[in-house]
N, C-alpha and C positions, 0 to 999 in steps of 0.2 A: 575529816571526812567531808567529801562534793556535796553543798547544796542538790536537791534532784531540781530546782528550777533554773538552775546554773544552765547555759545555751551553750551547745558544741563550739569552741574555738571557728573561728572562721580556716577556710582551705590557705594556705601558704599563696596560692595560685590566684585565685580571689583577692587576698591582700592585696598583693602584687597590681594586679588592675584597678582593683579601686584607686590603690597611693598613686598610682598611672593619671587617672582621670582628675582627681584630685588637684594633682599637679597643675597638668597641662591646662586643665579649664582654667583655675585661677592666671596661671600667665597669660592665658588667650584671652582671658579678661579683660583684665585692667591692660593689656595693649594695647587692644583693641579699645575698646574704652578710651583711653588717653587720645589717641592718634584720629577718633570717631570725633572727641569733644573739642580737639585742636581746628578740624577742618572744617568743622561746623562754624565754627569765630570765626574762620578766615570768611568761608562763603558767605555769612552772614554779612560781611564785611562786602565781600565783590559783587553780589546779586544786586544792593541799589544801585552798584556806581556804572550796572551793564546797563541800564535801565537808558531810553532815549534822555538829551536832553537839549533842551532850545539854545540858541547861540543865534540871534539873530530874526530871527521867526521862524528859523527853520530847523528842526529835530535833528541832530547828531547822535547815533548810536555804535556803539562799538562792536564792527560788523563780525560776527562769526559766535558772536558769546552766547545765543539763546539758546544754539543746539548743546555744545559743550556743556555752557552749564547745569542744562539738564539733565545729559547721561550724568555728569560728573557727580547733582546731586539727589540723581535717582541709586547712582551704587553708595553714597552715601549713608541714605536711606536703609538699603540690602545690609547696608554696616551694621546698622544698629540693632537689625534680624540678627546677623551672624556673633553681635557681644551675647546675645541672649541663648542662643545657642551655645556657646563658651560657657553660661553661667547654668544652664541645661547640664553638663557633662560633670561638672560639680555636684549635682544632685542625684546625678547616674551617682556619682562616689559612693556618696549617704546611703542610696538605695543599698550599692552592692556590700556594703556592710551591715544589713539588717542579720541580725539573729536568726530568722524566720525565711527559709528557705522558699518559701513560697511569694514572699514579698519582695524579691530581689528581681530585678529585670532578666527576661532571658536573654542568652547570648544572639539568635535572631533579631531582637526588637533593638536593642543597644547599637547594632553591625546599623540599620534602618537610620537609628538615629544621627550616627557619624555620616553614613551617608549622602544624608540630607544636609549637613552641618558641609558636607564638600559640594555638592549640591547649589547651594547657598553661596558659602565664597564665591564659588566656581560664575555665578552669574553676576554678581557685585562686582567681583573684577571685568568681569567681560564690561558692563556699564560705562567703567573707574574707565578701563581703557580708551571706549570710546569716547567717552568725555576728554581724553588726553590727548588721542588723535585730532581732534577736533580743536582741540586749545593751542594743540601746538602747531597746529596748518594754520591758526590766525594769526600766532606770534611771528609764525616764518613770514604771513602775508605782511605783518605791520613793517619786519624790518627789511625784505624789499623794496618795500611801496616809500619808506621815508628816504629822504632828502640827507646824505652821507653830509656830518660836520656841521651841518646847516641848524639854527635856532628855528623852530618854527615858530609864530605867536600868532598867528590868527587861531581862533576856539574852533573853527569851523571843522581845523586837520589837527584836534589832540588827539583824539582817539585813532589817528593813522597812524600813533608814537608810540613803542612800546613803553608802559608804564610800571610801577613799581606795582602797584592789584595784581598787572597781570600775571608774574611773577609766583604775588600770592596765590594767585589760582594755582598757577602748577603746581605750588608745595603742598596743597590744599589736597588734591589730586594726587602726589605723588602719597602722601599720608594713607591718603584712603586706601592705594594699589596696598603698599606696606603691608596695611592691619587688614586687609583680606588674604594677603599671601599668609601671615600670620595665621590666619583661620585654617587655612587649607592644611601648614604645615602641621597644625595642634589634631584633627579628623585623620590627617594619613597617618603620625604617630599614633595613635589611640587605636585606627583600626590595624597599624600593623604589632601592637603587644595585645591586644587579643587575638589574632591570627595567631600568633607566635606561642599561644597557651594551646 
């Protein structure tokens, strides 16, 4: 004899949507978080080296790094908010499984959260791509300005040569773009799952 306090089972459609939110949310969360942490570590090494250095009484700075690193770091900060959005999807999954139908999020509210996640990822990707454009422009300028096949020993010209740290900045920026792409895919996937029901 069933207990009168037993809650009715969740509809199968709602179980599938909750499962999709849980799976996509956790995959998006961990993937974005790992890439964000790696990018942050790289930028923490890159930003101090972008500061002007003094050699023989004159300031030497890395040309073009100011704007490029600014946009790249802004994209990285937006990425951390996108990581929070992915975690929010896992919380929505738990709320969708609530036995009380009045406590479950409404379909319109859930779609609104997903659309906001899309906008966050798009803005972050835009900022990061602007940073990538500035970074690659700087590297192109350096590659065109350096003498081919000649070692440069003058410290005043060291920032005109492509350095390994420049490539690390490109790598960090690429990680950030990839993480924003994962956020976009996660939100689009979940919107499609909801629309199919």
